[in-house]
C-alpha positions as CSV (number, residue, x, y, z in Angstrom):
1,M,25.3,10.5,61.2
2,L,21.7,11.8,61.4
3,H,22.2,13.6,58.1
4,R,23.3,10.3,56.3
5,R,20.3,8.5,57.7
6,C,17.9,11.1,56.3
7,L,19.6,10.9,52.9
8,L,19.3,7.1,52.8
9,L,15.6,7.3,53.7
10,L,15.0,9.9,50.9
11,L,16.7,7.6,48.4
12,S,14.6,4.6,49.4
13,V,11.4,6.6,48.8
14,C,12.5,8.0,45.4
15,L,13.5,4.5,44.2
16,S,10.1,2.9,45.0
17,P,8.6,0.7,42.1
18,F,6.4,3.5,40.9
19,G,8.9,6.3,41.1
20,G,7.1,8.3,43.8
21,M,6.0,8.1,47.4
22,T,5.3,4.7,48.8
23,A,1.7,3.8,49.6
24,L,0.1,5.1,52.8
25,H,-1.9,1.9,53.3
26,A,-1.4,-1.5,51.6
27,A,-3.8,-4.4,51.6
28,E,-3.5,-7.5,49.4
29,L,-6.7,-8.4,47.7
30,P,-7.7,-12.1,48.2
31,D,-7.6,-14.6,45.4
32,S,-10.9,-15.6,43.8
33,P,-11.9,-19.3,44.0
34,G,-10.9,-21.2,40.9
35,R,-8.4,-18.7,39.7
36,A,-4.6,-18.9,39.6
37,P,-2.7,-17.2,42.4
38,H,-2.2,-13.5,41.9
39,A,0.8,-11.2,42.1
40,A,3.5,-11.8,44.6
41,G,3.3,-8.1,45.6
42,P,0.3,-6.4,47.1
43,I,-2.2,-4.1,45.4
44,E,-1.8,-0.8,47.1
45,Q,-4.4,2.0,47.5
46,V,-3.5,5.6,48.2
47,K,-6.1,8.0,49.5
48,A,-5.3,11.7,48.9
49,P,-5.2,14.2,51.8
50,A,-8.5,15.9,52.7
51,S,-7.4,19.0,50.7
52,V,-6.8,17.0,47.5
53,S,-9.5,15.1,45.6
54,G,-8.4,11.7,44.1
55,F,-8.0,8.0,44.7
56,E,-5.2,5.8,43.4
57,V,-4.7,2.0,43.3
58,R,-1.2,0.7,42.6
59,V,-1.0,-2.7,40.9
60,P,2.4,-4.4,40.5
61,A,2.7,-6.6,37.4
62,P,2.1,-10.3,38.3
63,G,4.3,-11.5,35.5
64,P,3.8,-13.9,32.6
65,D,3.1,-17.0,34.7
66,I,0.0,-15.6,36.5
67,I,-3.4,-14.7,35.1
68,A,-4.2,-11.1,35.9
69,D,-7.9,-11.0,35.2
70,E,-9.1,-10.6,38.8
71,I,-6.1,-8.4,39.8
72,L,-7.1,-5.8,37.2
73,Q,-10.8,-6.0,37.7
74,K,-10.6,-5.7,41.5
75,A,-8.4,-2.7,41.2
76,I,-10.7,-1.0,38.7
77,D,-13.7,-1.8,40.8
78,Q,-12.0,-0.4,43.9
79,A,-11.2,2.9,42.1
80,A,-14.8,3.1,40.6
81,S,-16.4,2.4,44.0
82,A,-14.5,5.3,45.5
83,G,-16.1,7.6,42.9
84,G,-13.2,7.4,40.5
85,G,-9.4,7.5,40.5
86,V,-6.3,6.1,38.9
87,V,-5.4,2.5,38.6
88,L,-1.6,2.7,38.3
89,L,0.0,-0.4,36.7
90,G,3.6,-1.4,37.3
91,A,6.0,-2.4,34.6
92,G,5.7,-6.0,33.5
93,D,3.2,-8.5,32.2
94,F,-0.6,-8.6,32.7
95,K,-1.7,-11.8,31.0
96,L,-5.5,-12.2,30.5
97,S,-7.6,-15.3,29.9
98,R,-10.9,-15.7,27.9
99,H,-14.1,-15.9,30.0
100,A,-17.4,-17.6,29.1
101,D,-19.0,-14.2,28.3
102,D,-17.6,-11.7,25.9
103,E,-15.1,-9.7,28.0
104,T,-12.4,-10.3,30.5
105,V,-11.9,-6.9,32.2
106,V,-14.5,-4.1,32.2
107,I,-13.2,-0.6,32.6
108,K,-15.8,1.4,34.6
109,S,-16.7,5.1,34.8
110,N,-14.4,7.7,36.2
111,V,-11.3,5.4,36.0
112,T,-7.9,6.2,34.6
113,L,-5.9,3.1,33.6
114,R,-2.3,4.2,33.5
115,G,0.8,2.2,32.9
116,Q,4.6,2.8,32.9
117,G,4.7,3.2,29.1
118,H,5.8,0.4,26.8
119,A,7.0,-1.6,29.8
120,T,3.5,-2.2,31.1
121,H,2.1,-5.0,28.8
122,I,-1.5,-6.2,28.9
123,Y,-2.3,-9.0,26.6
124,L,-4.7,-11.9,25.9
125,D,-2.9,-15.2,26.4
126,P,-1.8,-16.3,22.8
127,K,-2.6,-19.9,23.8
128,T,-6.3,-19.0,24.1
129,P,-8.4,-21.5,21.9
130,P,-10.1,-19.9,18.9
131,H,-13.8,-18.9,19.1
132,E,-16.1,-17.7,16.4
133,L,-17.5,-14.8,18.4
134,R,-16.1,-11.3,18.9
135,Y,-14.2,-10.9,22.2
136,F,-13.2,-7.9,24.4
137,P,-10.3,-8.6,26.7
138,M,-10.4,-4.9,27.9
139,R,-13.9,-3.5,27.4
140,I,-15.1,0.0,28.1
141,G,-18.4,-0.7,29.8
142,T,-20.5,-3.8,29.1
143,A,-23.1,-4.7,26.5
144,T,-25.8,-3.0,28.6
145,V,-24.1,-0.7,31.1
146,P,-22.0,2.2,29.6
147,S,-18.9,3.7,31.1
148,H,-18.1,7.4,31.1
149,N,-15.0,9.6,31.8
150,V,-12.5,6.9,31.1
151,V,-8.8,7.5,30.3
152,I,-6.4,4.8,29.1
153,E,-2.8,5.9,28.8
154,H,0.9,5.0,28.8
155,L,0.7,1.2,28.3
156,R,1.1,-1.5,25.8
157,Y,-1.7,-3.9,24.6
158,T,-1.6,-7.0,22.4
159,G,-4.7,-8.8,21.3
160,H,-3.0,-11.8,19.7
161,D,-5.8,-11.8,17.1
162,K,-3.9,-13.6,14.5
163,A,-2.4,-16.2,16.8
164,I,-5.8,-17.0,18.3
165,G,-7.9,-16.9,15.2
166,G,-11.7,-17.4,15.1
167,G,-13.7,-14.3,15.9
168,S,-12.3,-10.8,16.4
169,I,-10.1,-10.0,19.4
170,M,-10.8,-6.3,20.1
171,G,-8.6,-3.6,21.6
172,F,-10.1,-0.8,23.8
173,N,-13.7,-0.7,22.6
174,A,-17.2,0.2,23.8
175,R,-20.1,-1.7,22.2
176,L,-23.7,-1.4,23.4
177,D,-25.3,-4.6,22.0
178,E,-28.6,-5.0,23.7
179,K,-32.0,-3.5,23.0
180,E,-32.2,-1.8,26.3
181,S,-28.8,-0.1,25.8
182,L,-29.3,1.2,22.2
183,L,-30.3,4.6,23.6
184,L,-27.3,4.8,25.9
185,S,-23.8,6.0,25.2
186,C,-20.2,5.9,26.6
187,D,-19.0,9.5,26.8
188,N,-15.7,11.3,27.4
189,I,-13.3,8.5,26.6
190,T,-9.6,9.1,25.9
191,V,-7.1,6.6,24.7
192,H,-3.6,8.1,24.2
193,H,0.1,7.4,24.4
194,C,-0.4,3.7,24.1
195,W,1.1,0.9,21.9
196,I,-1.7,-1.3,20.5
197,Y,-0.8,-4.5,18.5
198,D,-2.7,-7.2,16.8
199,A,-6.3,-6.4,17.8
200,K,-9.1,-6.6,15.2
201,Q,-9.9,-3.0,16.1
202,A,-7.5,-1.0,18.2
203,V,-10.0,1.6,19.6
204,G,-13.6,2.2,18.9
205,C,-17.2,2.7,19.9
206,T,-20.2,1.2,18.1
207,K,-23.7,-0.2,18.3
208,P,-25.0,-3.2,16.3
209,A,-24.7,-2.9,12.5
210,T,-26.6,-6.1,11.9
211,A,-29.9,-4.6,12.9
212,M,-31.5,-1.3,11.9
213,Y,-33.3,0.6,14.7
214,L,-35.1,3.7,15.4
215,A,-35.7,5.0,19.0
216,K,-36.8,2.2,21.2
217,H,-37.5,-0.1,18.3
218,V,-35.1,-2.7,16.8
219,I,-35.7,-4.8,13.7
220,P,-33.3,-7.5,12.5
221,A,-31.6,-7.3,9.1
222,E,-34.0,-9.7,7.3
223,E,-37.0,-7.7,8.4
224,A,-35.3,-4.5,7.4
225,K,-34.7,-6.0,4.0
226,E,-38.4,-6.8,3.6
227,A,-39.3,-3.3,4.8
228,A,-37.1,-1.7,2.2
229,V,-39.4,-2.8,-0.7
230,D,-42.3,-0.8,0.8
231,P,-41.9,3.0,0.3
232,D,-43.8,3.7,3.5
233,K,-41.4,1.7,5.5
234,V,-38.1,2.7,4.1
235,R,-35.8,4.0,6.9
236,T,-33.3,6.7,6.4
237,G,-31.2,5.3,9.2
238,Y,-29.2,7.6,11.4
239,F,-31.1,10.8,11.8
240,D,-33.9,10.0,14.2
241,A,-33.9,12.7,16.9
242,D,-33.7,10.3,19.9
243,R,-31.0,8.2,18.2
244,M,-28.8,11.2,17.5
245,A,-29.3,12.5,21.0
246,T,-27.8,9.2,22.4
247,Q,-24.7,9.0,20.2
248,F,-21.3,8.4,21.8
249,K,-19.8,11.8,22.8
250,N,-16.3,13.2,23.0
251,W,-14.0,10.3,22.1
252,Q,-10.4,11.2,21.8
253,V,-7.8,8.8,20.3
254,H,-4.4,10.4,19.9
255,H,-0.6,9.9,20.0
256,N,-0.9,6.1,19.9
257,Y,1.2,3.6,17.9
258,I,-1.2,1.1,16.3
259,E,0.1,-1.9,14.3
260,T,-1.3,-5.0,12.6
261,C,-5.0,-4.6,13.1
262,G,-7.3,-6.7,11.0
263,N,-10.1,-4.3,10.5
264,K,-10.6,-0.6,11.1
265,A,-7.7,0.7,13.2
266,I,-9.9,3.2,14.9
267,E,-13.7,3.3,14.4
268,L,-16.0,5.9,15.8
269,A,-19.6,4.8,15.1
270,E,-22.7,6.9,16.0
271,C,-20.3,9.4,17.6
272,N,-21.0,13.1,18.1
273,G,-17.7,14.8,18.8
274,G,-14.5,13.0,18.3
275,L,-10.8,13.4,17.7
276,I,-8.4,10.9,15.9
277,A,-5.1,12.6,15.9
278,D,-1.3,12.1,15.8
279,N,-1.5,8.4,15.7
280,H,1.1,6.2,13.9
281,I,-0.9,3.5,12.2
282,V,1.0,0.8,10.4
283,N,0.2,-2.4,8.6
284,V,-3.6,-2.3,9.3
285,V,-6.2,-3.6,6.9
286,D,-8.2,-0.3,7.2
287,G,-7.3,3.0,8.7
288,P,-9.5,5.3,10.8
289,Q,-13.2,5.3,10.1
290,V,-16.3,7.3,11.0
291,I,-19.6,5.5,10.4
292,F,-23.3,5.2,11.3
293,G,-24.1,8.9,11.4
294,S,-21.0,10.1,13.2
295,R,-20.6,13.9,13.2
296,N,-18.3,16.6,14.4
297,V,-15.2,14.4,14.2
298,Q,-11.7,15.5,13.3
299,I,-9.2,13.1,11.7
300,W,-5.8,14.9,11.6
301,N,-2.1,14.4,11.5
302,N,-2.1,10.6,11.4
303,L,0.3,8.5,9.5
304,V,-1.6,5.6,8.0
305,H,-0.1,2.6,6.2
306,F,-2.8,0.2,5.2
307,T,-3.5,-3.0,3.1
308,R,-7.1,-2.4,2.0
309,T,-8.4,1.1,2.6
310,G,-7.1,4.2,4.2
311,I,-9.4,6.8,5.8
312,N,-13.1,5.7,5.6
313,I,-16.0,8.3,5.7
314,S,-18.9,5.9,5.8
315,E,-22.7,5.4,6.1
316,G,-24.4,8.6,7.1
317,S,-21.4,10.4,8.6
318,H,-21.4,14.2,8.3
319,H,-19.5,17.3,9.5
320,I,-16.2,15.6,9.4
321,R,-12.8,17.2,9.0
322,V,-9.8,15.3,7.6
323,S,-6.6,17.3,7.7
324,G,-2.8,16.9,7.7
325,N,-2.7,13.1,7.3
326,H,-0.2,11.0,5.3
327,V,-2.0,7.9,3.9
328,E,-0.6,5.2,1.6
329,P,-0.8,1.4,1.1
330,M,1.9,-0.9,2.5
331,P,4.6,-1.7,-0.1
332,E,3.8,-5.4,0.1
333,V,0.2,-5.1,-1.2
334,S,-1.1,-6.7,-4.4
335,K,-0.4,-4.7,-7.5
336,K,-3.9,-5.5,-8.8
337,A,-5.8,-4.2,-5.8
338,V,-7.7,-0.9,-5.8
339,L,-6.7,0.3,-2.3
340,P,-8.1,3.8,-2.1
341,C,-6.4,6.1,0.4
342,L,-9.6,8.0,1.0
343,I,-13.0,6.3,0.5
344,F,-16.6,7.6,0.9
345,R,-18.9,4.6,1.2
346,T,-22.0,2.9,2.5
347,E,-22.6,-0.3,4.4
348,P,-24.4,-3.4,3.1
349,L,-27.7,-2.2,4.6
350,P,-31.0,-1.4,2.8
351,L,-31.0,2.3,3.5
352,H,-31.2,5.6,1.7
353,S,-28.0,7.3,3.0
354,K,-26.3,10.7,2.8
355,I,-22.7,11.5,3.5
356,S,-22.2,15.3,3.7
357,D,-20.3,18.3,4.9
358,V,-16.8,16.9,4.8
359,V,-13.7,19.0,4.6
360,V,-10.5,17.3,3.4
361,T,-7.4,19.6,3.5
362,G,-3.7,19.5,3.7
363,N,-3.3,15.7,3.3
364,I,-0.9,13.6,1.3
365,F,-2.7,10.6,-0.3
366,R,-0.1,8.5,-2.1
367,N,-0.7,5.3,-4.1
368,Q,2.2,4.3,-6.2
369,H,2.2,0.6,-5.1
370,T,-0.7,-0.6,-7.3
371,H,-1.5,-0.5,-11.0
372,G,-4.7,1.5,-10.4
373,K,-3.0,4.1,-8.2
374,C,-6.3,5.0,-6.7
375,T,-6.1,7.7,-4.0
376,M,-9.9,8.5,-3.7
377,R,-13.1,6.9,-4.6
378,F,-16.9,6.7,-3.9
379,V,-18.6,3.3,-3.3
380,T,-22.3,2.6,-2.7
381,R,-22.8,-1.0,-1.8
382,P,-25.2,-3.1,-3.9
383,E,-27.4,-3.7,-0.7
384,A,-27.9,0.0,-0.3
385,L,-31.1,1.7,-1.7
386,S,-29.2,4.9,-2.6
387,C,-26.6,7.4,-1.3
388,V,-26.1,11.1,-1.8
389,Y,-22.5,12.4,-1.4
390,E,-22.7,16.2,-1.0
391,G,-21.0,19.3,0.5
392,I,-17.5,17.8,0.2
393,A,-14.6,20.2,-0.1
394,L,-11.2,18.9,-1.0
395,S,-8.5,21.6,-1.0
396,G,-4.7,21.9,-0.6
397,N,-4.0,18.1,-0.7
398,V,-1.5,16.1,-2.7
399,F,-3.2,13.2,-4.6
400,D,-0.3,11.1,-5.7
401,G,-2.5,8.9,-7.9
402,D,-5.9,8.9,-9.6
403,V,-9.0,10.6,-8.1
404,Q,-12.3,8.8,-8.9
405,I,-15.2,11.3,-8.6
406,Y,-17.6,8.6,-9.5
407,D,-18.9,5.2,-8.2
408,M,-17.5,2.3,-10.1
409,R,-19.6,-0.3,-8.3
410,T,-23.3,0.8,-8.4
411,S,-23.3,4.2,-10.0
412,A,-27.1,4.2,-10.7
413,K,-27.7,4.4,-6.9
414,T,-25.2,7.2,-6.4
415,T,-25.5,11.0,-6.5
416,I,-22.5,13.2,-6.2
417,Q,-23.2,16.9,-5.9
418,D,-21.9,20.2,-4.4
419,I,-18.2,19.1,-4.6
420,V,-15.3,21.4,-4.5
421,F,-11.9,20.1,-5.7
422,A,-9.6,23.1,-5.4
423,D,-5.9,24.0,-5.0
424,N,-4.7,20.4,-5.0
425,V,-1.7,18.8,-6.6
426,C,-2.9,15.8,-8.5
427,E,-0.4,13.4,-10.1
428,G,-3.0,11.1,-11.6
429,A,-6.2,11.5,-13.6
430,L,-9.5,12.9,-12.3
431,V,-12.1,10.3,-13.4
432,S,-15.8,11.1,-14.0
433,E,-18.9,9.2,-15.2
434,P,-21.5,10.1,-17.8
435,H,-24.8,11.5,-16.5
436,E,-26.7,8.5,-17.9
437,S,-24.7,6.3,-15.6
438,M,-24.4,8.4,-12.4
439,N,-26.0,11.6,-11.3
440,S,-23.4,14.3,-10.6
441,S,-23.8,18.1,-10.5
442,H,-22.3,21.3,-9.2
443,V,-18.8,19.8,-9.2
444,A,-16.1,22.5,-9.2
445,V,-12.5,21.6,-10.3
446,R,-10.7,24.8,-9.6
447,G,-7.1,26.0,-9.3
448,N,-5.4,22.6,-9.3
449,M,-1.9,21.7,-10.5
450,L,-2.7,18.7,-12.7
451,R,0.3,16.6,-13.6
452,Y,-1.3,13.7,-15.5
453,P,0.8,12.9,-18.5
454,G,-1.9,12.9,-21.2
455,T,-5.5,13.8,-21.9
456,M,-8.1,13.6,-19.2
457,S,-11.7,13.1,-20.2
458,L,-14.7,14.9,-18.6
459,K,-17.7,12.7,-19.1
460,A,-20.2,14.3,-16.7
461,N,-22.7,17.2,-17.0
462,N,-22.8,20.5,-15.3
463,W,-19.2,20.6,-14.0
464,I,-17.1,23.7,-13.6
465,W,-13.4,23.3,-14.7
466,T,-11.6,26.5,-14.2
467,D,-8.1,28.0,-13.5
468,N,-6.4,24.6,-13.5
469,T,-2.8,24.2,-14.8
470,H,-2.3,20.9,-16.7
471,V,1.4,21.0,-17.4
472,N,1.8,17.6,-19.1
473,G,-1.5,17.2,-21.0
474,T,-4.9,18.6,-21.7
475,L,-8.7,18.1,-21.2
476,E,-11.2,16.5,-23.6
477,I,-15.0,17.1,-23.1
478,A,-16.4,13.7,-24.0
479,A,-19.2,13.1,-26.5
480,G,-22.5,13.3,-24.7
481,A,-21.3,15.5,-21.9
482,K,-23.5,18.6,-21.5
483,S,-23.4,22.1,-20.1
484,N,-19.9,22.1,-18.6
485,I,-18.0,25.4,-18.0
486,I,-14.3,25.1,-19.1
487,R,-12.6,28.4,-18.4
488,D,-9.2,30.0,-17.8
489,N,-7.2,26.8,-17.8
490,V,-3.6,26.4,-18.8
491,T,-2.9,23.2,-20.8
492,A,0.0,21.7,-22.9
493,S,-2.3,21.4,-25.9
494,P,-5.8,22.8,-26.8
495,V,-8.9,21.6,-25.0
496,A,-10.9,19.3,-27.2
497,D,-14.7,19.8,-27.0
498,K,-16.8,16.9,-28.2
499,G,-19.6,17.7,-25.8
500,M,-22.8,19.8,-26.0
501,D,-23.5,23.3,-24.7
502,T,-20.0,23.7,-23.4
503,V,-18.8,27.2,-22.2
504,L,-15.2,27.2,-23.4
505,T,-13.4,30.5,-22.8
506,G,-10.1,32.0,-21.7
507,N,-8.1,28.8,-21.9
508,V,-4.4,29.1,-22.7
509,V,-2.1,26.6,-24.4
510,M,1.3,26.8,-22.8
511,K,4.1,26.9,-25.3
512,K,7.2,24.8,-24.9
513,N,9.8,26.1,-22.4
514,E,7.2,28.2,-20.8
515,A,6.2,25.8,-18.1
516,P,6.3,27.4,-14.7
C-alpha cells in the first residue's frame, strides 16, 4: 500500500501544468485598479536552493477572455527585481491591449521569457482600434531605458498588424528614441525558437532614422537637409567614435518561423555583432536587413520568401557575411516588379555613405517570378549625397536571374569599386554601366559559369573578365568601354571588341558538342 501511494504522488508531480516540480511557494498577484480580472490560476515563483543560482516565475495562461497586460508585466518585474530569472509561461492565450503610451509590456534586463512552444500564444487584441503611431506590444527596454541579457524563446507571437491597421505593430524590438538614450544600447539579446506572425517587424533594434546625430547632438531631418548644402557641415553619418562605441551589441535571432511581416522581417540597425541564422521567413515584404552602420553581422542559412526585397545591406553597414541562404520572391508577386533578392542600398538621408567589406558566399538567389529576373542590384536613393560600395566579394553563389553591378536609379552618385564576382553560377546577364554614367573600377569577374543565352555587353572601364565559361553565348566589349582585361574565357562564339585599349588574350571559342 505504501508503495502505491508513493507511485501516485510521483505521477501527480510529473503531470503538473509545466511538466516539472510544482512550485515551492505560490502567491497570487493582486489585480490592478481599472484592469480586467486576471488568470484563474496563481502566478508562482520558485526560488532555487542556496547552491543553485536562479529565479523562476511561473505564469499560467489566463485565456482569450482576460487581458494579460499586468499579469505579464508583474511577472517580468518580479524576475528582474530578483536580479534576473525565467518567466515561464503556460500553454494558452495571453491577450494584450494597447496602452496610451507606445508599449504594453516591457521586457527588462536579465529576464528569459520562455513559453511552451507554439501552444503559448501572446498577441495584441485584433479588435484594437487603429492608430497612426508605431506600437510595441512586447518591447525590449523602453525609449530611454535599455534592457540587456534578454532571451525570448519557445513561444508564439501575433501582432495582428494587418487587422488593426494604422501605424506599425511591432514584434520583439528595442528602439531608443529619445535624445538622452541615443548613446545607450540594448546588448546580449536572443530571440530563438519562436513563431512570429503579422508584425510590421518581427525582431529588431534601432535608433531614430528621421534625425541625424553625432555624439550628444541631434538635428532633425530638415536641418540636416539644409546642412547638407554646406561642405563644412556635411555629415558622414555612422562612424563617429562615440556613436560606434554605443551600438547595440550581440543580437542573435535564429531558428524562428516568421510569416507575413509588412516591413523588414529582421532589422539590426547600429548593431556591432549580430547573428541572423536558420530562420524560415515567408511572405514578408522585405527579408533581413543590416542598416545604419551595422558591422560584424552574419546572415546565414535563412530561407527567405519576400514580396519586395530579399536581404538588404544598407546605409553604412560594413563587415557583413551573407552565406548559405535561399532567397526568392513569393510566386504571387507582380511580374513587372524588380524584386531583387540581394540589394545594397542607402536610406533617404542627405549623407555621404559607404557600404564595404561584405562577403556573400554559398547562397541561392532565385528570381524566375518576374520579367526582370533581378537577383542583385545597387540603389543609391535620390536624397543621398553619394555612396561608395567597395570591398564586396561574391563567390560560390547561384544567381538564378540577372545581376546588376550598377545603379539604375542615381548612378551619378554611385561608385562601385574593388568587387570580386568569382566562382558563381549565373543564369542571367551581368549588367554594367558606362563610366560616363557611373564610376566603377577594379571589378573582377572570374571563374564563373555563365549560362545567359546570348551576348552580354561590358560597358564599364577597368574591369577584369577572366576564366569564365559562357556556354550559351559570348561577351561584347561595348563602344566607349576602356582598358578592360578579357582573358582566358571560354565562349560559344568569339568575343566582340568594340572598346578601346582592351587586353584580349587567351580566349577560346568552344566548338559544338564540346560543351563540358
